LOBAZA-186243 format. One record per atom (N, C-alpha, C): residue number from 1; atom name; x, y, z. Coordinates in steps of 0.02 Angstrom, whole numbers, always signed. Atoms other than C-alpha are relative to their C-alpha. Example, Ala and Ser with C-alpha at 12.3 -4.5 7.8 and 13.67 -1.06 7.14 Angstrom:
<atoms>
  seq  atom       u       v       w
    1     N     +45     -59      +0
    1    CA    +615    -225    +390
    1     C     +45     +60      +0
    2     N     -42     -59      -3
    2    CA    +684     -53    +357
    2     C     -39     +55     +37
</atoms>
This chain:
<atoms>
  seq  atom       u       v       w
    1     N     +41     +21     +54
    1    CA   -8669   +2668   +6549
    1     C     -18     -70      -8
    2     N     +17     +70      +5
    2    CA   -8656   +2482   +6560
    2     C     -51     -21     +46
    3     N     +51     +17     -41
    3    CA   -8768   +2475   +6710
    3     C     -64     +31     -24
    4     N     +67     -29     +18
    4    CA   -8902   +2589   +6641
    4     C     -19     -45     -68
    5     N     +12     +53     +51
    5    CA   -8889   +2472   +6481
    5     C     -30     -60     +23
    6     N     +32     +67     -30
    6    CA   -8927   +2318   +6582
    6     C     -65     +12     +27
    7     N     +67     -14     -24
    7    CA   -9068   +2401   +6677
    7     C     -51      +9     -51
    8     N     +44     -10     +45
    8    CA   -9146   +2460   +6524
    8     C     -18     -65     -39
    9     N     +11     +61     +35
    9    CA   -9122   +2297   +6434
    9     C     -46     -54     +41
   10     N     +47     +38     -32
   10    CA   -9199   +2203   +6577
   10     C     -71     +20     +10
   11     N     +67     -26     -12
   11    CA   -9348   +2316   +6596
   11     C     -35      +0     -69
   12     N     +31     -11     +66
   12    CA   -9385   +2349   +6407
   12     C     +12     -60     -47
   13     N     -15     +54     +42
   13    CA   -9300   +2203   +6319
   13     C     +56     +16     -42
   14     N     -59     -21     +41
   14    CA   -9152   +2198   +6198
   14     C     -20     +32     -68
   15     N     +19     -32     +65
   15    CA   -9251   +2265   +6047
   15     C     -50     +62      +5
   16     N     +35     -65     -14
   16    CA   -9340   +2411   +6130
   16     C     +29     +61     -17
   17     N     -40     -67     +19
   17    CA   -9310   +2592   +6063
   17     C     +17     +38     +63
   18     N     -30     -43     -61
   18    CA   -9288   +2654   +6243
   18     C     +70     -33     +20
   19     N     -70     +33      -8
   19    CA   -9136   +2532   +6254
   19     C     +47     +38     -38
   20     N     -48     -19     +49
   20    CA   -9060   +2611   +6103
   20     C     +40     +65     +31
   21     N     -31     -67     -23
   21    CA   -9016   +2783   +6200
   21     C     +64     -26     +49
   22     N     -51     +21     -42
   22    CA   -8914   +2683   +6326
   22     C     +61     -34     -39
   23     N     -48     +32     +49
   23    CA   -8832   +2580   +6188
   23     C     +44     +53     -35
   24     N     -37     -48     +37
   24    CA   -8780   +2736   +6091
   24     C     +45     +43     +49
   25     N     -49     -34     -51
   25    CA   -8715   +2819   +6250
   25     C     +61     -44     +18
   26     N     -55     +39     -15
   26    CA   -8603   +2664   +6285
   26     C     +44      +3     -66
   27     N     -36      -8     +61
   27    CA   -8551   +2678   +6100
   27     C     +48     +59      -1
   28     N     -37     -63      -3
   28    CA   -8489   +2857   +6122
   28     C     +52      -6     +47
   29     N     -52     +11     -48
   29    CA   -8392   +2810   +6277
   29     C     +51     -53     -22
   30     N     -50     +50     +24
   30    CA   -8310   +2658   +6193
   30     C     +37     +40     -63
   31     N     -32     -43     +51
   31    CA   -8265   +2777   +6046
   31     C     +53     +46     +31
   32     N     -53     -42     -38
   32    CA   -8178   +2896   +6169
   32     C     +54     -39     +26
   33     N     -50     +53     -27
   33    CA   -8086   +2746   +6234
   33     C     +37     -27     -55
   34     N     -32     +20     +62
   34    CA   -8029   +2706   +6058
   34     C     -10     -75     -11
   35     N     +20     +65     +13
   35    CA   -8125   +2542   +6059
   35     C     -45      -4     -52
   36     N     +44     -19     +52
   36    CA   -8186   +2562   +5887
   36     C     -39     -57     -28
   37     N     +35     +58     +25
   37    CA   -8242   +2383   +5840
   37     C     -63     -10     +50
   38     N     +60     +11     -48
   38    CA   -8350   +2380   +6002
   38     C     -47     +58     -10
   39     N     +50     -60     +22
   39    CA   -8418   +2554   +5959
   39     C     -36     -17     -61
   40     N     +44     +17     +58
   40    CA   -8464   +2495   +5785
   40     C     -57     -52     +18
   41     N     +53     +50     -18
   41    CA   -8558   +2344   +5860
   41     C     -60     +30     +35
   42     N     +52     -35     -37
   42    CA   -8654   +2456   +5975
   42     C     -53     +42     -47
   43     N     +40     -37     +53
   43    CA   -8706   +2575   +5831
   43     C     -32     -41     -39
   44     N     +41     +47     +44
   44    CA   -8750   +2436   +5720
   44     C     -62     -29     +33
   45     N     +61     +29     -32
   45    CA   -8858   +2354   +5852
   45     C     -52     +54      +3
   46     N     +56     -54     -10
   46    CA   -8948   +2527   +5882
   46     C     -27     +13     -68
   47     N     +19      -2     +69
   47    CA   -8966   +2545   +5693
   47     C     -55     -65     -16
   48     N     +46     +59     +10
   48    CA   -9054   +2366   +5679
   48     C     -61     +14     +37
   49     N     +59     -13     -41
   49    CA   -9167   +2412   +5821
   49     C     -44     +62     -28
   50     N     +34     -61     +28
   50    CA   -9214   +2584   +5756
   50     C     -36     -15     -69
   51     N     +32     +16     +67
   51    CA   -9243   +2518   +5577
   51     C     -66     -45     +10
   52     N     +55     +36     -19
   52    CA   -9352   +2381   +5649
   52     C     -66     +31     +26
   53     N     +54     -38     -30
   53    CA   -9452   +2495   +5755
   53     C     -32     +52     -41
   54     N     +19     -61     +32
   54    CA   -9465   +2649   +5650
   54     C      -4      -5     -75
   55     N      +5      +2     +72
   55    CA   -9438   +2593   +5471
   55     C     +74     +39     -27
   56     N     -61     -27     +22
   56    CA   -9286   +2639   +5366
   56     C      +8     +78     -20
   57     N      -5     -74     +15
   57    CA   -9323   +2823   +5333
   57     C     -18     +46     +60
   58     N     +16     -37     -68
   58    CA   -9348   +2880   +5515
   58     C     +53     +42     +13
   59     N     -64     -43     -24
   59    CA   -9242   +3027   +5579
   59     C     +41     -35     +50
   60     N     -39     +33     -51
   60    CA   -9189   +2912   +5718
   60     C     +58     -46     -29
   61     N     -45     +44     +42
   61    CA   -9113   +2790   +5588
   61     C     +49     +43     -34
   62     N     -53     -41     +31
   62    CA   -9031   +2933   +5497
   62     C     +50     +26     +47
   63     N     -44     -27     -51
   63    CA   -8953   +2998   +5660
   63     C     +52     -56     +19
   64     N     -52     +50     -14
   64    CA   -8881   +2828   +5700
   64     C     +47     -18     -61
   65     N     -45     +13     +55
   65    CA   -8815   +2805   +5520
   65     C     +49     +52      +2
   66     N     -47     -50      -4
   66    CA   -8731   +2972   +5539
   66     C     +55      -9     +48
   67     N     -46     +11     -56
   67    CA   -8647   +2926   +5701
   67     C     +44     -62     -26
   68     N     -39     +54     +21
   68    CA   -8592   +2762   +5623
   68     C     +54     +23     -53
   69     N     -44     -38     +56
   69    CA   -8521   +2857   +5461
   69     C     +57     +39     +26
   70     N     -53     -39     -24
   70    CA   -8428   +2972   +5570
   70     C     +58     -36     +35
   71     N     -49     +49     -28
   71    CA   -8345   +2825   +5665
   71     C     +42     -21     -50
   72     N     -37     +34     +57
   72    CA   -8297   +2740   +5502
   72     C     +52     +56     -37
   73     N     -45     -49     +34
   73    CA   -8234   +2902   +5421
   73     C     +57     +21     +39
   74     N     -52     -15     -45
   74    CA   -8130   +2944   +5574
   74     C     +54     -57      -7
   75     N     -50     +48      +6
   75    CA   -8041   +2772   +5546
   75     C     +23     -13     -71
   76     N     -25      +7     +67
   76    CA   -8016   +2804   +5365
   76     C     -42     -57     -45
   77     N     +33     +48     +40
   77    CA   -8144   +2685   +5308
   77     C     -50     +37     -45
   78     N     +36     -42     +46
   78    CA   -8217   +2800   +5174
   78     C     -49     -26     -39
   79     N     +45     +44     +51
   79    CA   -8292   +2670   +5059
   79     C     -64     -24     +47
   80     N     +51     +19     -35
   80    CA   -8395   +2613   +5199
   80     C     -51     +47     +36
   81     N     +36     -63     -32
   81    CA   -8443   +2780   +5280
   81     C     -43     +38     -48
   82     N     +38     -43     +41
   82    CA   -8499   +2868   +5120
   82     C     -70     -15     -17
   83     N     +69      +8     +12
   83    CA   -8659   +2781   +5088
   83     C     -41     +14     +49
   84     N     +46      -8     -58
   84    CA   -8720   +2801   +5260
   84     C     -20     +85      +8
   85     N      +5     -71      -2
   85    CA   -8708   +2999   +5240
   85     C     -58     +22     -38
</atoms>
């Protein structure tokens, strides 16, 4: 995933929506590895890009919010996760 992320970032730029998919794939891998802070950073970056690109009420924003909320919920950070659902 890291190689794909670098290629997309080089070709599309760091704030392009096509870059988000690789970023989210990396986040999922990091989550499986138990690297929760790095996972959160990836999802939050994806969220910022999607919000800037599509606006705050777009389905892609909602999907990313949900993935971030699931991560936080799994860590017992319920107060942080709840507003994202």
